[in-house]
Backbone as numpy.savetxt, mean C-alpha at the origin, in Angstrom:
# Nx Ny Nz CAx CAy CAz Cx Cy Cz
15.76 -27.47 -12.77 14.58 -28.07 -11.97 13.27 -27.36 -11.81
12.54 -28.01 -11.78 10.76 -27.58 -11.56 11.02 -27.12 -9.77
9.99 -25.99 -9.55 9.96 -25.65 -8.09 8.96 -26.18 -7.85
8.97 -26.93 -5.98 7.91 -27.72 -5.70 7.22 -26.67 -5.66
5.16 -27.06 -5.24 4.46 -26.33 -4.43 5.08 -25.26 -3.02
5.56 -25.27 -2.51 5.92 -24.76 -1.47 7.43 -24.02 -1.37
7.71 -23.99 -2.43 8.85 -23.09 -2.73 8.70 -21.98 -3.18
10.03 -21.13 -3.46 10.10 -20.05 -4.11 10.95 -19.57 -4.98
11.52 -18.43 -5.90 12.63 -18.65 -5.82 13.85 -18.08 -5.46
15.23 -18.18 -5.79 15.72 -17.07 -4.61 15.73 -15.94 -4.18
16.20 -15.36 -3.58 15.92 -13.79 -3.05 16.55 -13.04 -4.32
15.91 -12.11 -4.86 16.22 -11.03 -5.85 16.04 -11.82 -6.90
16.58 -12.81 -6.84 16.09 -13.20 -8.96 14.90 -13.31 -9.22
14.66 -13.45 -10.78 13.05 -13.51 -11.65 13.16 -14.91 -11.80
11.49 -15.33 -11.27 11.11 -16.58 -11.51 11.42 -17.77 -13.01
11.96 -18.55 -12.68 11.84 -18.91 -14.23 10.91 -18.88 -15.82
10.85 -18.13 -16.54 9.66 -17.86 -17.78 8.84 -18.69 -16.78
9.06 -20.55 -17.45 7.46 -20.95 -17.46 7.27 -20.91 -16.31
7.70 -20.58 -15.21 7.29 -21.04 -13.44 6.85 -19.25 -13.08
6.47 -18.49 -13.87 6.08 -17.68 -13.67 5.03 -17.15 -13.75
4.13 -16.05 -13.02 2.77 -15.38 -13.63 2.53 -13.67 -13.73
2.33 -13.46 -13.72 2.18 -11.58 -14.10 1.64 -11.61 -13.26
1.97 -10.57 -12.45 0.69 -10.52 -10.99 0.26 -9.01 -10.85
1.39 -7.59 -11.63 1.34 -6.33 -11.30 1.54 -5.96 -12.88
0.35 -5.54 -13.59 1.36 -4.47 -14.56 1.85 -3.07 -14.27
2.62 -2.72 -15.27 3.87 -1.39 -14.88 3.35 -0.07 -14.62
1.64 -0.08 -15.27 1.36 0.83 -14.47 0.66 1.01 -13.43
0.88 0.02 -12.94 0.18 -0.47 -11.00 1.31 -0.30 -10.52
2.69 -0.63 -11.02 4.06 -0.58 -10.12 4.33 0.85 -9.78
4.37 1.43 -11.14 4.02 3.05 -11.48 3.83 3.65 -10.30
2.73 3.25 -10.02 1.67 4.23 -9.22 2.17 3.45 -7.76
2.33 2.74 -7.31 2.65 2.44 -6.14 4.03 2.71 -5.57
4.94 3.12 -7.18 5.91 4.00 -6.09 5.82 4.92 -6.30
5.25 5.74 -7.10 5.18 7.46 -7.27 4.27 7.27 -5.59
3.32 6.60 -5.57 2.42 6.80 -3.55 3.40 6.69 -3.16
4.65 5.54 -3.26 5.36 5.48 -1.87 6.09 6.54 -1.97
6.52 6.87 -3.10 7.35 8.13 -2.41 7.27 9.20 -2.28
5.60 9.43 -2.75 5.17 10.73 -2.35 5.40 10.63 -0.38
4.72 9.80 -0.34 4.17 9.35 0.58 5.56 9.89 1.97
6.49 8.85 1.50 7.69 8.67 2.53 8.72 10.57 2.30
8.10 11.70 0.80 8.61 12.38 1.54 7.92 13.36 1.86
6.07 12.93 2.48 5.65 13.76 2.71 5.65 13.37 4.66
6.10 12.38 4.84 6.66 11.56 6.20 7.55 12.28 7.04
8.61 12.34 6.00 9.65 13.06 6.87 9.99 14.13 6.58
9.33 15.42 5.78 9.42 16.44 5.90 8.10 16.83 7.23
6.83 15.88 7.08 6.66 16.33 8.65 7.56 16.23 10.10
8.44 15.00 9.80 9.57 14.99 10.72 10.13 15.82 10.97
10.88 16.56 9.78 12.01 17.76 9.79 10.45 19.13 10.45
9.82 19.24 10.57 8.73 20.32 10.67 8.76 19.78 12.65
8.11 18.59 13.09 7.52 18.53 14.31 8.41 17.89 15.12
9.72 17.08 14.98 10.84 17.09 15.94 11.98 17.78 16.10
11.66 18.25 16.52 12.74 19.04 17.83 14.15 19.07 17.15
14.84 18.15 17.36 16.33 18.45 17.52 16.21 17.92 15.12
15.61 17.56 14.87 15.57 16.74 13.67 15.22 18.33 12.59
14.34 19.30 13.40 14.07 20.51 12.86 15.03 20.99 13.16
16.09 21.20 14.08 17.41 22.01 13.92 18.46 21.16 13.53
18.27 20.09 12.89 19.64 19.81 12.26 19.26 20.05 10.84
18.06 19.91 10.12 17.70 20.53 9.11 17.60 22.03 8.90
17.39 22.47 9.46 16.92 24.29 9.78 15.69 24.43 7.95
15.78 25.46 7.25 15.06 25.60 6.46 13.50 25.29 6.66
12.84 25.67 8.13 11.67 25.27 8.00 11.05 26.18 6.90
10.70 27.02 6.39 9.69 27.16 5.01 9.96 26.02 4.30
11.21 26.07 3.72 11.08 24.66 2.31 10.45 23.64 2.76
10.84 22.94 4.70 10.09 22.17 4.44 8.62 22.81 4.58
7.82 23.33 5.40 6.90 23.16 4.96 6.34 23.11 3.82
6.70 23.94 2.54 6.22 23.88 1.62 6.40 22.72 0.72
7.45 21.72 0.79 7.69 20.23 0.27 6.37 19.83 0.61
6.43 19.40 2.59 5.27 18.78 2.95 3.80 19.50 2.22
3.63 20.63 1.88 2.35 20.79 1.34 2.46 20.08 0.37
3.01 20.71 -0.82 2.84 19.70 -2.27 3.32 18.47 -2.31
3.73 17.40 -1.09 4.04 16.23 -1.74 2.90 15.54 -1.05
1.82 16.64 0.01 0.78 16.34 0.66 -0.31 15.77 -0.59
-0.37 17.04 -0.90 -1.66 17.80 -1.55 -1.10 16.57 -3.11
-0.25 16.45 -3.56 -0.02 15.56 -4.48 -0.10 13.34 -4.16
-0.29 13.34 -3.25 -0.71 11.91 -2.60 -1.57 11.26 -3.96
-2.67 11.97 -4.00 -3.84 11.54 -4.83 -3.80 11.05 -5.65
-2.72 11.63 -6.51 -2.47 12.24 -8.44 -2.05 10.58 -9.06
-0.72 9.49 -8.16 -1.00 8.57 -8.77 -2.46 7.88 -8.69
-3.00 8.15 -7.64 -4.07 7.04 -7.94 -4.69 7.53 -8.97
-5.14 8.93 -9.34 -5.85 9.12 -10.53 -5.76 9.46 -11.83
-4.51 9.00 -12.25 -3.88 8.52 -12.76 -3.70 6.94 -13.53
-3.87 6.35 -12.48 -3.57 4.58 -12.87 -5.42 4.30 -13.12
-6.09 5.37 -12.69 -8.12 4.87 -13.53 -7.72 4.89 -14.71
-6.27 5.56 -15.54 -6.95 5.06 -17.08 -5.96 3.92 -17.03
-5.74 3.24 -16.57 -5.60 1.54 -16.50 -6.49 0.84 -16.63
-6.85 -0.35 -17.33 -7.71 -1.02 -16.86 -7.78 -2.37 -15.42
-6.29 -2.89 -16.00 -5.51 -3.83 -14.73 -5.79 -2.63 -13.20
-5.43 -1.81 -13.46 -5.39 -1.28 -12.30 -6.86 -0.37 -11.73
-7.93 -0.72 -12.74 -9.14 -0.46 -12.08 -9.47 -1.77 -11.38
-9.42 -3.24 -12.14 -9.95 -4.21 -12.04 -9.23 -4.85 -10.54
-7.50 -4.46 -9.88 -7.61 -4.60 -9.03 -7.94 -4.06 -7.99
-8.57 -2.51 -8.44 -9.24 -1.79 -7.06 -10.51 -2.62 -7.09
-10.75 -3.21 -8.12 -12.24 -3.63 -7.51 -12.02 -4.90 -6.58
-11.40 -5.64 -7.21 -10.06 -6.98 -5.88 -10.70 -6.04 -4.50
-9.65 -5.29 -4.79 -9.66 -4.22 -3.10 -10.85 -3.98 -2.01
-12.26 -3.89 -3.05 -12.62 -3.71 -2.75 -14.11 -4.53 -1.85
-13.93 -5.77 -2.60 -14.62 -6.90 -2.12 -14.19 -8.04 -0.62
-15.11 -7.85 -0.34 -14.78 -8.95 0.94 -15.40 -10.69 0.66
-15.00 -11.22 0.38 -15.12 -12.77 0.26 -15.40 -13.65 1.40
-15.75 -15.16 1.17 -16.03 -15.76 2.00 -14.36 -16.00 2.78
-13.87 -16.46 2.23 -12.53 -16.64 2.88 -11.51 -15.58 3.14
-12.08 -14.59 3.13 -11.36 -13.05 3.49 -11.61 -13.14 5.08
-13.26 -13.44 5.27 -13.51 -13.70 6.83 -12.62 -14.87 7.27
-12.15 -16.29 6.72 -11.81 -17.88 7.32 -10.33 -16.96 7.48
-9.73 -15.72 6.42 -8.47 -15.29 6.40 -8.12 -14.79 7.64
-9.28 -13.81 7.71 -9.45 -13.00 9.08 -9.56 -13.95 10.76
-10.50 -14.72 10.83 -10.40 -15.52 11.87 -9.09 -16.49 12.07
-8.23 -16.61 10.99 -7.12 -17.66 11.18 -6.14 -16.83 11.69
-5.97 -15.35 11.73 -4.89 -14.34 12.50 -5.54 -14.33 13.26
-6.40 -14.46 14.04 -7.16 -13.98 15.18 -6.60 -15.12 15.77
-6.74 -16.74 14.95 -6.23 -17.77 15.92 -4.55 -17.92 16.41
-4.02 -16.90 15.34 -2.72 -17.35 15.57 -2.53 -18.59 14.43
-3.38 -18.72 13.32 -2.78 -19.84 12.54 -2.44 -19.22 11.31
-1.15 -20.01 10.77 -0.21 -19.22 10.14 -0.04 -20.16 8.68
-0.66 -21.19 8.68 -0.17 -22.11 7.28 -1.34 -21.13 6.25
-0.73 -21.52 5.31 -1.23 -20.82 3.90 -2.88 -21.63 3.39
-2.59 -22.80 3.91 -4.49 -23.40 4.42 -5.38 -22.67 4.58
-4.87 -22.84 5.99 -5.63 -21.81 7.04 -6.02 -20.30 6.54
-5.34 -19.44 5.42 -5.20 -18.06 5.06 -6.11 -18.33 3.62
-6.66 -18.38 2.94 -6.72 -18.13 1.74 -7.06 -17.09 1.18
-6.48 -16.65 0.41 -6.39 -15.05 -0.68 -6.37 -15.46 -1.92
-7.31 -14.23 -2.19 -7.96 -14.33 -3.89 -5.94 -13.64 -3.40
-5.99 -12.28 -5.04 -5.17 -11.81 -5.46 -4.93 -10.82 -4.36
-5.37 -10.51 -2.96 -5.06 -9.58 -2.24 -5.57 -10.56 -1.21
-4.69 -10.92 0.26 -5.46 -11.51 1.16 -6.30 -10.14 1.96
-6.72 -10.39 3.32 -8.11 -9.47 3.95 -7.38 -8.60 4.45
-6.07 -8.75 4.63 -5.31 -8.05 5.33 -4.67 -7.10 4.01
-4.38 -7.14 3.36 -4.26 -6.16 2.50 -5.34 -5.48 1.91
-6.32 -5.95 2.33 -7.14 -5.28 1.84 -8.01 -4.06 2.83
-7.75 -4.55 3.64 -7.89 -3.40 5.20 -6.91 -2.44 5.49
-5.82 -2.91 4.81 -4.81 -1.59 4.69 -4.99 -0.73 3.73
-5.37 -1.10 2.44 -5.90 -0.28 1.15 -6.90 0.94 1.53
-7.82 -0.09 1.88 -9.37 1.20 2.17 -9.08 1.93 3.28
-7.89 1.47 4.71 -7.54 2.68 5.47 -7.02 3.66 4.98
-6.00 2.77 4.75 -4.82 4.29 3.97 -5.81 5.01 2.88
-6.16 4.49 2.17 -7.22 5.84 1.47 -7.75 6.73 2.44
-8.92 6.26 3.14 -8.90 7.37 4.18 -8.38 7.95 4.72
-7.56 8.28 5.33 -6.57 8.51 6.22 -5.94 9.22 5.65
-5.21 9.31 4.49 -4.65 10.29 3.27 -6.00 11.29 3.28
-7.79 10.82 2.08 -8.01 11.99 2.44 -8.14 12.82 3.55
-8.31 12.40 5.07 -8.35 13.07 5.81 -7.34 14.05 6.44
-6.35 13.06 6.21 -4.74 14.55 6.52 -5.31 15.04 5.46
-5.41 15.30 3.61 -5.96 16.53 2.51 -6.73 17.00 3.74
-7.61 16.77 3.93 -8.55 18.15 5.02 -8.66 18.80 5.61
-7.35 17.47 6.85 -7.33 18.39 7.81 -5.95 19.84 7.36
-5.01 18.94 6.49 -4.15 20.01 6.11 -4.71 21.21 5.36
-5.61 20.87 4.28 -6.07 22.13 3.11 -7.07 23.45 4.63
-7.10 22.98 5.46 -7.87 23.46 6.73 -6.98 24.81 7.66
-5.48 23.70 8.02 -4.21 23.89 8.41 -3.85 25.47 7.20
-3.63 24.91 5.60 -3.17 25.53 5.20 -3.81 27.10 5.17
-5.36 27.10 4.28 -6.13 28.37 4.12 -7.14 27.98 5.41
-6.73 29.24 6.09 -7.39 29.75 7.63 -8.17 30.40 6.78
-9.66 29.52 8.05 -10.68 30.70 7.57 -11.37 29.68 6.16
-11.09 28.92 6.02 -11.65 28.03 4.60 -12.99 27.58 5.15
-13.60 26.84 6.13 -14.52 26.56 7.13 -14.55 27.73 8.58
-15.12 28.17 8.55 -14.72 29.26 9.87 -15.29 27.95 11.06
-16.54 27.19 11.25 -16.82 26.50 12.04 -16.53 25.32 12.66
-14.69 25.26 11.83 -14.19 23.83 12.33 -12.98 24.90 13.03
-12.88 24.86 13.80 -10.99 25.96 14.76 -9.57 24.70 13.70
-8.72 25.81 13.51 -7.68 25.10 13.03 -7.30 24.37 14.16
-7.11 25.16 15.73 -6.78 23.62 16.61 -7.26 22.45 16.70
-8.51 22.35 16.22 -9.41 21.02 16.12 -8.96 20.29 14.64
-8.27 20.77 13.53 -7.37 20.47 12.39 -6.04 19.75 12.78
-5.50 20.54 13.92 -4.18 20.36 13.67 -3.92 19.19 14.64
-5.18 19.12 15.53 -5.06 17.74 16.42 -5.14 16.65 16.08
-6.20 16.65 14.66 -6.85 15.45 13.81 -5.48 15.00 13.54
-4.44 16.02 12.40 -4.09 15.51 11.43 -2.52 15.05 12.50
-2.25 15.69 13.62 -1.12 15.40 13.94 -1.24 13.43 14.89
-2.20 14.00 15.14 -2.96 12.09 15.87 -2.44 11.46 14.42
-3.36 11.76 13.30 -3.23 10.24 12.27 -1.81 10.39 11.34
-1.36 11.36 11.58 0.28 11.33 11.23 0.66 10.34 11.86
1.23 10.01 13.12 1.47 8.99 13.37 0.89 8.06 13.39
-0.58 7.21 13.51 -0.63 6.14 13.03 -0.69 6.24 11.61
-0.77 6.70 10.69 -0.37 6.39 8.60 1.43 5.93 9.56
2.47 6.97 10.29 3.80 6.39 10.27 3.70 4.90 10.92
3.29 4.85 12.08 3.10 3.14 12.39 2.29 2.33 11.26
1.46 2.65 11.33 1.33 1.47 10.10 1.41 1.00 8.50
2.05 2.43 7.73 3.00 2.50 7.31 4.50 1.73 7.15
4.78 1.57 8.47 6.13 0.96 8.73 5.88 -0.05 8.90
4.47 -0.48 9.15 4.48 -2.44 9.64 3.36 -2.77 7.91
3.38 -1.61 7.11 3.54 -2.29 5.56 4.79 -2.48 5.69
6.07 -1.84 5.38 7.06 -2.00 4.80 7.70 -2.87 5.61
7.30 -3.28 6.49 8.35 -4.59 7.60 7.54 -6.04 7.18
6.45 -5.87 6.45 5.77 -7.44 6.27 6.45 -7.10 4.23
6.56 -6.70 4.06 7.24 -6.56 2.16 8.74 -7.05 2.80
9.71 -6.55 3.31 10.52 -6.46 3.48 11.00 -8.14 3.89
9.74 -8.90 4.96 9.89 -10.17 5.01 9.17 -11.32 3.91
8.69 -10.80 2.67 8.60 -11.69 1.88 9.51 -11.07 0.06
10.07 -11.54 0.13 11.00 -11.07 -1.05 10.91 -11.20 -1.83
9.36 -12.91 -2.13 8.90 -12.78 -3.35 8.09 -11.68 -3.49
7.37 -11.19 -2.63 6.11 -10.37 -2.67 6.81 -8.58 -3.50
8.16 -8.36 -3.31 9.36 -7.11 -3.57 9.43 -7.45 -4.67
9.50 -8.23 -5.06 9.81 -9.11 -6.98 8.96 -9.35 -7.30
7.19 -9.17 -6.94 6.44 -8.87 -7.78 6.56 -7.45 -8.00
6.10 -6.91 -6.97 5.70 -5.63 -7.39 7.88 -4.54 -7.99
8.92 -5.32 -8.07 9.33 -4.91 -8.64 9.70 -5.02 -10.50
9.37 -5.99 -10.60 9.43 -6.82 -12.51 8.10 -6.84 -12.70
7.11 -7.21 -11.80 5.54 -7.31 -12.31 5.25 -9.04 -12.17
6.30 -9.83 -12.34 6.26 -11.25 -12.07 6.58 -11.92 -11.01
5.97 -13.16 -10.30 6.01 -13.97 -8.90 5.70 -15.56 -9.86
6.84 -16.36 -9.07 6.99 -17.85 -9.41 4.66 -18.37 -8.91
4.94 -19.18 -9.80 3.78 -20.17 -9.45 3.52 -20.61 -8.45
4.47 -21.16 -7.99 4.79 -22.02 -6.83 4.17 -21.08 -6.03
5.43 -19.90 -5.48 4.42 -18.52 -4.30 3.02 -18.55 -4.41
2.68 -18.05 -5.76 1.05 -17.65 -5.85 0.35 -18.79 -5.54
0.81 -20.32 -5.80 -0.26 -21.16 -5.62 -0.18 -21.37 -3.80
0.79 -21.47 -3.36 1.02 -21.20 -1.61 -0.28 -19.88 -0.57
0.02 -19.11 -1.43 -0.26 -17.48 -0.68 -2.08 -16.82 -1.08
-1.88 -17.39 -2.33 -2.81 -16.47 -2.73 -3.56 -17.68 -4.28
-3.86 -18.68 -3.80 -4.31 -19.52 -5.20 -5.46 -19.61 -5.41
-6.45 -18.65 -4.47 -7.88 -18.14 -5.18 -7.48 -17.48 -6.61
-6.31 -16.37 -6.44 -6.36 -15.60 -7.69 -5.74 -16.76 -8.82
-4.45 -17.69 -8.57 -3.75 -18.24 -9.10 -4.66 -19.18 -9.96
-6.10 -19.79 -9.32 -7.22 -20.03 -10.17 -7.61 -19.78 -11.31
-8.43 -18.27 -10.52 -8.49 -17.48 -11.52 -7.79 -17.08 -13.11
-6.83 -16.89 -12.57 -5.12 -16.97 -13.90 -5.28 -17.84 -14.54
-5.92 -18.85 -14.43 -5.70 -20.08 -15.02 -6.75 -20.64 -15.80
-8.26 -19.67 -15.74 -8.86 -20.70 -15.77 -9.08 -19.59 -17.54
-9.68 -20.14 -18.29 -9.61 -20.20 -20.16 -10.45 -18.72 -19.80
-9.86 -17.68 -20.79 -10.67 -16.32 -21.34 -11.62 -16.83 -22.38
-12.85 -15.99 -21.91 -13.51 -15.96 -22.97 -14.01 -15.35 -23.61
-12.53 -14.27 -23.93 -12.86 -13.22 -25.29 -12.79 -13.91 -26.59
């Protein structure tokens, strides 16, 4: 039985081959997984350093400091390796461009209109584009302030106290934003399936990312 335009495949199952479309390449999925793992290690090790009860429970502060430092400094590596993939670079260009329908998507969010027709999107919706840009900038600031804390005296005109203040405040902001990102992912099994297998059902793509599906269905000029 074929899926209707508003239906999705059962939770945890791959779409039928005739009704699925490739959403992410292997390289993109590996970049996402590696970045997510490093971010998780970084946040958990930070919690073990700054939350008193957890620090007492775990102990081994020197080890936690080392894990936190190297997981943080390694965060850009998956991204840099991903630049070798044409599909990853193509999605970066998509994330970096705001179209007219992205503004419509944001207006719909402000007005709490949730229908797919009110929130048109290409491969990524406006919220995902804002999240990607924000988290990229936040990671760079975290790395910069972390290096100032790690190598005291690197920039004498910036005090270590200032670096610690910015680092800690931004760490809490990242934690909240990442938890929000995970919550949205758990609310959409099909999106998780796409990140896990690389494929999503055509009906789901048509419902939530119709502009992108139109691009995918366009005949290639190559």
